[in-house]
N, C-alpha and C positions, 0 to 999 in steps of 0.2 A: 164596539162600543162601547162604554157604563155606562149606563142609565142617567139621565140629568136628574140633578140632586134637589129638588125642591125646600127654599129657607125656612116656609113654616112646618113643613116635617120637622125638618134636623132642630128648631125649635122645642116642640112637640118629644122629640125621641127624647132631648136631651132634659125637659119638663123632669117625664116621667124618672128617667136617669138618675136627676138627684131628687126626687121624691120614693125612689125605691133605695136611693144609700141613704138619705134619714132615715127613713122606716131601717133601716138595719141599723142606724146609730142608738135609733127608741132601743129594737129588740136589742140589741148587744148590752148596753146600760141595765136595761130591764133583769135582763138575766142572772146580770154581776152581780147585782146590786142586791138581789132577789136575795141570791145564793151565799152572800155575807150576812144578810136580815137574818137566814133564817140561819146558818150554819155557825154563827156567833153572836151575833144577840135572842137568834129563837124567839124575833117576834114577829107578830101579824100584819106590824105595820112598817113603811120601807121608811126607816128611819135614816140610814146610811145612803140610800140614792137621793133622797129631798135633800141631807146634808153636800153628798157633794156636788148634786144639780146645784143647789143656791152658790158656793164658792164657784163653779166654773161659771155658772151662770153671773156673777157678781164680775169677776173679773174682764168678761166678754161685754156684760153690757159696759162700764170704765170705757172698752178698748171702742165701742161704735160711737160712743155720743163726741169723745175725744182724740179718738185718732185718727181723723183725719186732718187735726191742726197739726199732733204727732209727725203725721207722717209728711205732710208741706211740709214742717218746719226740719226735717233731718235731710230733707233731699237738699235743700236752698231754695225754696221756691217761690220765684216771685213774679210780680204782676206783669202783663205784656206794656211793651211801650209801644204805644199809635205812633210815633215817628216812623219807624222800622215797618217796612211794608210787608217783610213775612209776619212778624208779628199783627200785623192790623190785618192781614188776610187770615191767620188763626180765630184770630176773636170774630170777623165773616163765616169761616167755615162753622164755629159753634154756633153760632145764631141761626145757618140752615139747618143745620142739623137737629136744634132743638127743636126745630117747627117742623122737621119733619117727619120728630118723633110724637111730638106732643108733650114734649117736656119743657118747663122754665129750663133759661135760659141758666147753667151751670155757670161758676167761677171760672175761671181761667188760667193759668197759672204757665210757665217756665223755667225751664232746668238747663242749666246752663252746663249743659257736659254733651261731649261729641258723639256718642253713641246716641241711635236715631232708636225712642224709648216714647214709651207715654202708659199713662196709666190713670183712673175715675176713683175718686173716692168720697166719702160722704153717710151717713146716714140715710137720707132718701135723694129725693128727686129737690126738694125744695133747700135743703142743705149740701147740694153736688157740688164735685170740684173736679176739674179735668185740667193735668199739667202733662204738658208734653215736651221733651227736650229741644233745646236750640238744635240738636246734629240730626232730630228727624224734620225742623221746619228746612232745612236747609237742601235735606234727601232727598222730599218728597217732592213732588208737584199737585197740585191742586186736588187732582182727581183722588190721588192718594191719599193725603192728607182730610179730605173728606171720608176716604175708606174706614182710617184710623180714626180721627172724632164720633163719626156712630160705633165704630164697633164699642167707646166707651160710652157714648149716650145710650149702648144695649145692657151692659153693667148696671147704669143707671135707672133703666126702664123695669129692668129684670131684676132689681134691689136684691144686687148680687153680694152687697158689705152684710146686710140683715140678714140671708143666706149661710156665712159663713162667718155670723157671729154665731147663729144658730150651733155650726157645727163645732166651731168653736168652743161652744158652754157644752155638749155633748162629749167632744172629743178632753176635754180638763175633766169634765165630771167621772169619765169612766180611767184615764190615769191618777186619777187622786183617788178613785174604788181600788183598783190595784195593788195602790201602794199600801193603803190604807189597810191590807188583806195582806202580801207581804211581809207589812209588819208583827200583822197578828200572827203569822206563823212562826217571825224569829222568834218571842216573845212566849210563844207556844198557848199562845191565847185561842187560833181559830177552833173551832168547833168540841171548845170546852163546855159553852154551856152552860155557864155560871154556873157548874158542878155537875149538870144534871149527866145522863146514863147515856150514851150515843146509843143511835136506834142504827140499824144498815140501811134508814133512808137519807139517817144525816149525815152516814160515811158514804152515801155514794156523793152527797151532794156538798161534801167536801172534797171530794177529788174533781169532782166538776169544777169548781171554784178555784181549784188549784192550777188548775190547765188555763182558768179562761184568766187568771191573777198573770199568766204567763203568754195567754196567746190574744189579750183584750184588746193592750194598748197597741202591738204592734198591730192589729186586725183596723180599728181605729184611725192610725195615721195613714195607713193605706187608704181606707174608706175619706179620707178629708182631700187625701191629694187629688184621689175620683171625682170630688167635687168639684175639686176649683177646677180640673181639666175641662169635665161637661160644663160648665159655666164659659169655659174660654171657648167650646167649640158654638154654644147659644149664643154669645156674643157675637162671634164672627154671621153668623145665619141675621143677626140683626140691622148690624152694619149693610148686612147686602137688600135687608127690607128696606130700610129707612133711602140708602142711595139707588136702590135697581142695580147696582150694580157691583158685584161681588167681583170681578178682576181689578177693580181698583185697591181693592184690601187684600187680593192675594200680590198686586205687583207690589205692594210697600211692604206687604212681609219678606216680600221677594229682596227687595233691597236690604231688608233688616239682615234676612238671615246672611247676608253677602256684606254687610258692613266691613268695614276694616278693623272696626271697634263696639261691640257686642255688648262690654261691661261695662254696668254705669255703676260711675263709683262709690257713689252717694248709695245706694240699693244697700238692704239687710237684707238677712235670713228673715226676717218676718214681715219684709215689705214686700220681696220677689213676688208673690202670688198677684200682688195688683198690677203688675204687669203687661203689658199685652205681650211680650216676649220678652220668655225669662233674664233680668237684667245681669245676674249674674253668669250666667253664660256656662253652665254645666250640662257637660257632654248630655247627661240623663235625658234634656231634651231634647233635645237633635235629635233620637238615635229614634227609629222605628221598631216596633216587638214587644216585647208581652214584657220581658223588666221594663225599660219606658214606661211603657201601658201602665204598669202599678206603682213607678216612684217618681215621675216624674211632677213637676208644676202646672205644667203647661204642656198640653201635646204635642207631638212632633209639629213643627215650623212647617215643613213640608208637605206631611198630610195636611193641614190646613189648606195648603196653598191647593194643594191638590181637591181639597173639596167643593172649595169657593171656586175653581174653575169648572166644573164639573156641576155647581148650579147655575152657569153661565153657558153649556154647552161648549164648555173650551177645554181641551182634552191633551193637546200638545203644550208642553214647555215654552215657553216667551223666550224669543231670542236674545242671546247677552252683548248687549250696546257699549 
């Protein structure tokens, strides 16, 4: 029998993983930026690094402050109808989970969509919104709905929108630096140093920069995906913490994974990472194994279900009815 998993330990583990990944981003950006600054500008100050980080940060900052309205508009989200019992129940559950988490009650939205799914958005707890699809309301019982809403409250409590904004800024800066370096190679500017004679140290630096220009954007994108997956595990653990019922979310994820419609038609590549389950239904997010562990925006859903059941000390899959 596998050991029972503690949701607080799961949260600590994923916080540490996220911190290490963001540290890796900073190191990767620093090495690439330093290499370009020394080999192209031969500057003692990281001008290129700061310029790239400023552009990447500005784009991410705009998304951070305006992105929630854009996302809600793109999926056609609307306010709940209090005359519909299911939608009134959703509002009640959101209020309950806000109380359990100690957070302000977020805005609640409905997306008219048969596929069961949900997401949270907003720059902080005071400006947060939770949106669920009409398919989710039809599919879930009250406990399962609590599990899903608590997961989204976990994203809000953990400030995952802010975390992903930082990741997006670092990723954008790395991509910009790599693109700049490739242009310098194309135009013959890399390593000229304004006509100065290259020494052996500069030659080694140029080789390192050339390799990083190819690998850094790929590595950075893989790291961004890893951060996204880590935050999903962390929100799952938060759901177990708030509800004290990890089986509720496990059952909800089971229903989502076996539903006849697993594609949210109005979702996009840019918004897919926000949802509790991959709204584009990509095969890589369903598989377990090393490739899926590197390439998916979401952890394999069966792995999430297994961890949640282990938190509750339940190891057998539920019977299908």
